[in-house]
TORKERO-355864 format. One record per atom (N, C-alpha, C, O): residue number from 1; x, y, z; residue in one letter; atom name. Coordinates in Angstrom, 1 decimal. Layout:
<vobas>
+-----+--------+--------+--------+---------+-------+
| num |      x |      y |      z | residuo | atomo |
+-----+--------+--------+--------+---------+-------+
| NUM |      X |      Y |      Z |       A |    CA |
...
+-----+--------+--------+--------+---------+-------+
</vobas>
This chain:
<vobas>
+-----+--------+--------+--------+---------+-------+
| num |      x |      y |      z | residuo | atomo |
+-----+--------+--------+--------+---------+-------+
|   1 |  -35.9 |    9.7 |   18.5 |       X |     N |
|   1 |  -34.9 |    8.7 |   18.1 |       X |    CA |
|   1 |  -35.5 |    7.3 |   18.4 |       X |     C |
|   1 |  -36.1 |    7.1 |   19.5 |       X |     O |
|   2 |  -35.4 |    6.4 |   17.5 |       X |     N |
|   2 |  -35.9 |    5.1 |   17.7 |       X |    CA |
|   2 |  -35.2 |    4.3 |   18.8 |       X |     C |
|   2 |  -34.0 |    4.6 |   19.1 |       X |     O |
|   3 |  -35.9 |    3.5 |   19.5 |       X |     N |
|   3 |  -35.3 |    2.8 |   20.6 |       X |    CA |
|   3 |  -34.2 |    1.9 |   20.2 |       X |     C |
|   3 |  -33.2 |    1.7 |   20.9 |       X |     O |
|   4 |  -34.3 |    1.3 |   19.0 |       X |     N |
|   4 |  -33.2 |    0.4 |   18.6 |       X |    CA |
|   4 |  -31.9 |    1.2 |   18.3 |       X |     C |
|   4 |  -30.8 |    0.7 |   18.6 |       X |     O |
|   5 |  -32.1 |    2.4 |   17.8 |       X |     N |
|   5 |  -30.9 |    3.2 |   17.5 |       X |    CA |
|   5 |  -30.3 |    3.7 |   18.8 |       X |     C |
|   5 |  -29.0 |    3.7 |   18.9 |       X |     O |
|   6 |  -31.1 |    4.0 |   19.8 |       X |     N |
|   6 |  -30.6 |    4.4 |   21.1 |       X |    CA |
|   6 |  -29.9 |    3.3 |   21.8 |       X |     C |
|   6 |  -28.8 |    3.5 |   22.4 |       X |     O |
|   7 |  -30.4 |    2.1 |   21.7 |       X |     N |
|   7 |  -29.7 |    0.9 |   22.3 |       X |    CA |
|   7 |  -28.4 |    0.7 |   21.6 |       X |     C |
|   7 |  -27.4 |    0.3 |   22.2 |       X |     O |
|   8 |  -28.4 |    0.8 |   20.3 |       X |     N |
|   8 |  -27.1 |    0.6 |   19.5 |       X |    CA |
|   8 |  -26.1 |    1.6 |   19.9 |       X |     C |
|   8 |  -24.9 |    1.3 |   20.1 |       X |     O |
|   9 |  -26.5 |    2.9 |   20.0 |       X |     N |
|   9 |  -25.5 |    3.9 |   20.4 |       X |    CA |
|   9 |  -25.0 |    3.7 |   21.9 |       X |     C |
|   9 |  -23.8 |    3.9 |   22.2 |       X |     O |
|  10 |  -25.9 |    3.2 |   22.7 |       X |     N |
|  10 |  -25.5 |    2.9 |   24.1 |       X |    CA |
|  10 |  -24.4 |    1.8 |   24.2 |       X |     C |
|  10 |  -23.5 |    1.9 |   24.9 |       X |     O |
|  11 |  -24.7 |    0.7 |   23.4 |       X |     N |
|  11 |  -23.7 |   -0.4 |   23.4 |       X |    CA |
|  11 |  -22.4 |    0.1 |   22.8 |       X |     C |
|  11 |  -21.4 |   -0.4 |   23.2 |       X |     O |
|  12 |  -22.5 |    0.9 |   21.7 |       X |     N |
|  12 |  -21.3 |    1.4 |   21.1 |       X |    CA |
|  12 |  -20.4 |    2.2 |   22.1 |       X |     C |
|  12 |  -19.2 |    2.1 |   22.2 |       X |     O |
|  13 |  -21.1 |    3.1 |   22.9 |       X |     N |
|  13 |  -20.4 |    3.8 |   23.9 |       X |    CA |
|  13 |  -19.8 |    3.0 |   25.0 |       X |     C |
|  13 |  -18.7 |    3.2 |   25.4 |       X |     O |
|  14 |  -20.5 |    1.9 |   25.4 |       X |     N |
|  14 |  -20.0 |    1.0 |   26.4 |       X |    CA |
|  14 |  -18.7 |    0.3 |   25.9 |       X |     C |
|  14 |  -17.7 |    0.2 |   26.6 |       X |     O |
|  15 |  -18.8 |   -0.2 |   24.6 |       X |     N |
|  15 |  -17.6 |   -0.9 |   24.1 |       X |    CA |
|  15 |  -16.5 |    0.1 |   23.9 |       X |     C |
|  15 |  -15.3 |   -0.3 |   24.0 |       X |     O |
|  16 |  -16.7 |    1.3 |   23.5 |       X |     N |
|  16 |  -15.7 |    2.3 |   23.4 |       X |    CA |
|  16 |  -15.0 |    2.6 |   24.7 |       X |     C |
|  16 |  -13.8 |    2.7 |   24.8 |       X |     O |
|  17 |  -15.8 |    2.7 |   25.8 |       X |     N |
|  17 |  -15.2 |    2.9 |   27.1 |       X |    CA |
|  17 |  -14.4 |    1.8 |   27.6 |       X |     C |
|  17 |  -13.3 |    2.0 |   28.1 |       X |     O |
|  18 |  -14.9 |    0.5 |   27.3 |       X |     N |
|  18 |  -14.1 |   -0.6 |   27.7 |       X |    CA |
|  18 |  -12.8 |   -0.7 |   26.9 |       X |     C |
|  18 |  -11.7 |   -1.1 |   27.4 |       X |     O |
|  19 |  -12.9 |   -0.4 |   25.6 |       X |     N |
|  19 |  -11.7 |   -0.4 |   24.8 |       X |    CA |
|  19 |  -10.6 |    0.6 |   25.2 |       X |     C |
|  19 |   -9.4 |    0.3 |   25.3 |       X |     O |
|  20 |  -11.1 |    1.8 |   25.6 |       X |     N |
|  20 |  -10.2 |    2.9 |   26.0 |       X |    CA |
|  20 |   -9.6 |    2.5 |   27.4 |       X |     C |
|  20 |   -8.4 |    2.7 |   27.6 |       X |     O |
|  21 |  -10.4 |    1.9 |   28.3 |       X |     N |
|  21 |   -9.9 |    1.5 |   29.6 |       X |    CA |
|  21 |   -8.8 |    0.4 |   29.5 |       X |     C |
|  21 |   -7.8 |    0.4 |   30.1 |       X |     O |
|  22 |   -9.1 |   -0.6 |   28.6 |       X |     N |
|  22 |   -8.1 |   -1.7 |   28.5 |       X |    CA |
|  22 |   -6.9 |   -1.2 |   27.8 |       X |     C |
|  22 |   -5.8 |   -1.7 |   28.1 |       X |     O |
|  23 |   -7.0 |   -0.3 |   26.9 |       X |     N |
|  23 |   -5.8 |    0.3 |   26.2 |       X |    CA |
|  23 |   -5.0 |    1.1 |   27.2 |       X |     C |
|  23 |   -3.7 |    1.0 |   27.2 |       X |     O |
|  24 |   -5.6 |    1.8 |   28.1 |       X |     N |
|  24 |   -4.9 |    2.6 |   29.1 |       X |    CA |
|  24 |   -4.2 |    1.6 |   30.1 |       X |     C |
|  24 |   -3.1 |    1.9 |   30.5 |       X |     O |
|  25 |   -4.9 |    0.6 |   30.4 |       X |     N |
|  25 |   -4.3 |   -0.4 |   31.4 |       X |    CA |
|  25 |   -3.1 |   -1.1 |   30.7 |       X |     C |
|  25 |   -2.1 |   -1.4 |   31.4 |       X |     O |
|  26 |   -3.2 |   -1.4 |   29.4 |       X |     N |
|  26 |   -2.1 |   -2.0 |   28.7 |       X |    CA |
|  26 |   -0.9 |   -1.1 |   28.7 |       X |     C |
|  26 |    0.3 |   -1.5 |   28.9 |       X |     O |
|  27 |   -1.1 |    0.2 |   28.4 |       X |     N |
|  27 |    0.0 |    1.2 |   28.3 |       X |    CA |
|  27 |    0.6 |    1.4 |   29.7 |       X |     C |
|  27 |    1.8 |    1.5 |   29.8 |       X |     O |
|  28 |   -0.2 |    1.4 |   30.7 |       X |     N |
|  28 |    0.3 |    1.6 |   32.1 |       X |    CA |
|  28 |    1.1 |    0.3 |   32.5 |       X |     C |
|  28 |    2.1 |    0.5 |   33.2 |       X |     O |
|  29 |    0.7 |   -0.9 |   32.2 |       X |     N |
|  29 |    1.4 |   -2.0 |   32.6 |       X |    CA |
|  29 |    2.7 |   -2.1 |   31.8 |       X |     C |
|  29 |    3.7 |   -2.5 |   32.3 |       X |     O |
|  30 |    2.7 |   -1.7 |   30.6 |       X |     N |
|  30 |    4.0 |   -1.7 |   29.8 |       X |    CA |
|  30 |    4.9 |   -0.7 |   30.3 |       X |     C |
|  30 |    6.1 |   -0.9 |   30.4 |       X |     O |
|  31 |    4.4 |    0.5 |   30.7 |       X |     N |
|  31 |    5.3 |    1.5 |   31.2 |       X |    CA |
|  31 |    5.9 |    1.2 |   32.6 |       X |     C |
|  31 |    7.0 |    1.5 |   32.9 |       X |     O |
|  32 |    5.1 |    0.5 |   33.4 |       X |     N |
|  32 |    5.6 |    0.1 |   34.7 |       X |    CA |
|  32 |    6.6 |   -1.0 |   34.6 |       X |     C |
|  32 |    7.6 |   -1.1 |   35.4 |       X |     O |
|  33 |    6.4 |   -2.0 |   33.7 |       X |     N |
|  33 |    7.3 |   -3.1 |   33.6 |       X |    CA |
|  33 |    8.6 |   -2.6 |   32.9 |       X |     C |
|  33 |    9.7 |   -3.1 |   33.2 |       X |     O |
|  34 |    8.5 |   -1.5 |   32.1 |       X |     N |
|  34 |    9.8 |   -1.0 |   31.5 |       X |    CA |
|  34 |   10.6 |   -0.2 |   32.6 |       X |     C |
|  34 |   11.8 |   -0.2 |   32.5 |       X |     O |
|  35 |    9.9 |    0.4 |   33.6 |       X |     N |
|  35 |   10.6 |    1.1 |   34.6 |       X |    CA |
|  35 |   11.0 |    0.2 |   35.7 |       X |     C |
|  35 |   11.8 |    0.7 |   36.6 |       X |     O |
|  36 |   10.5 |   -1.0 |   35.8 |       X |     N |
|  36 |   10.9 |   -1.9 |   37.0 |       X |    CA |
|  36 |   12.3 |   -2.2 |   37.0 |       X |     C |
|  36 |   12.9 |   -2.1 |   38.1 |       X |     O |
|  37 |   13.0 |   -2.6 |   36.0 |       X |     N |
|  37 |   14.4 |   -2.9 |   36.1 |       X |    CA |
|  37 |   15.3 |   -1.8 |   36.6 |       X |     C |
|  37 |   16.3 |   -2.0 |   37.3 |       X |     O |
|  38 |   15.0 |   -0.5 |   36.3 |       X |     N |
|  38 |   15.7 |    0.6 |   36.8 |       X |    CA |
|  38 |   15.5 |    0.7 |   38.3 |       X |     C |
|  38 |   16.4 |    1.2 |   39.0 |       X |     O |
|  39 |   14.3 |    0.4 |   38.8 |       X |     N |
|  39 |   14.0 |    0.5 |   40.2 |       X |    CA |
|  39 |   14.7 |   -0.6 |   41.0 |       X |     C |
|  39 |   15.2 |   -0.4 |   42.1 |       X |     O |
|  40 |   14.8 |   -1.8 |   40.4 |       X |     N |
|  40 |   15.4 |   -3.0 |   41.1 |       X |    CA |
|  40 |   16.9 |   -3.0 |   41.0 |       X |     C |
|  40 |   17.5 |   -3.8 |   41.7 |       X |     O |
|  41 |   17.5 |   -2.2 |   40.2 |       X |     N |
|  41 |   19.0 |   -2.2 |   40.2 |       X |    CA |
|  41 |   19.6 |   -1.7 |   41.5 |       X |     C |
|  41 |   19.1 |   -0.7 |   42.0 |       X |     O |
|  42 |   20.6 |   -2.4 |   42.0 |       X |     N |
|  42 |   21.2 |   -1.9 |   43.3 |       X |    CA |
|  42 |   21.9 |   -0.6 |   43.1 |       X |     C |
|  42 |   22.5 |   -0.3 |   42.1 |       X |     O |
|  43 |   22.0 |    0.2 |   44.2 |       X |     N |
|  43 |   22.6 |    1.5 |   44.1 |       X |    CA |
|  43 |   24.0 |    1.4 |   44.7 |       X |     C |
|  43 |   24.7 |    2.4 |   44.7 |       X |     O |
+-----+--------+--------+--------+---------+-------+
</vobas>
């Protein structure tokens, strides 16, 4: 495998991992902010 192709695949995997991690963080922050008002309501 050529070195340039190997470097391109490595960068692609890094960007994919960063994208998946940021998407999961966004989903987690949205789900926690949606659940926060129910936690803060007085009983």
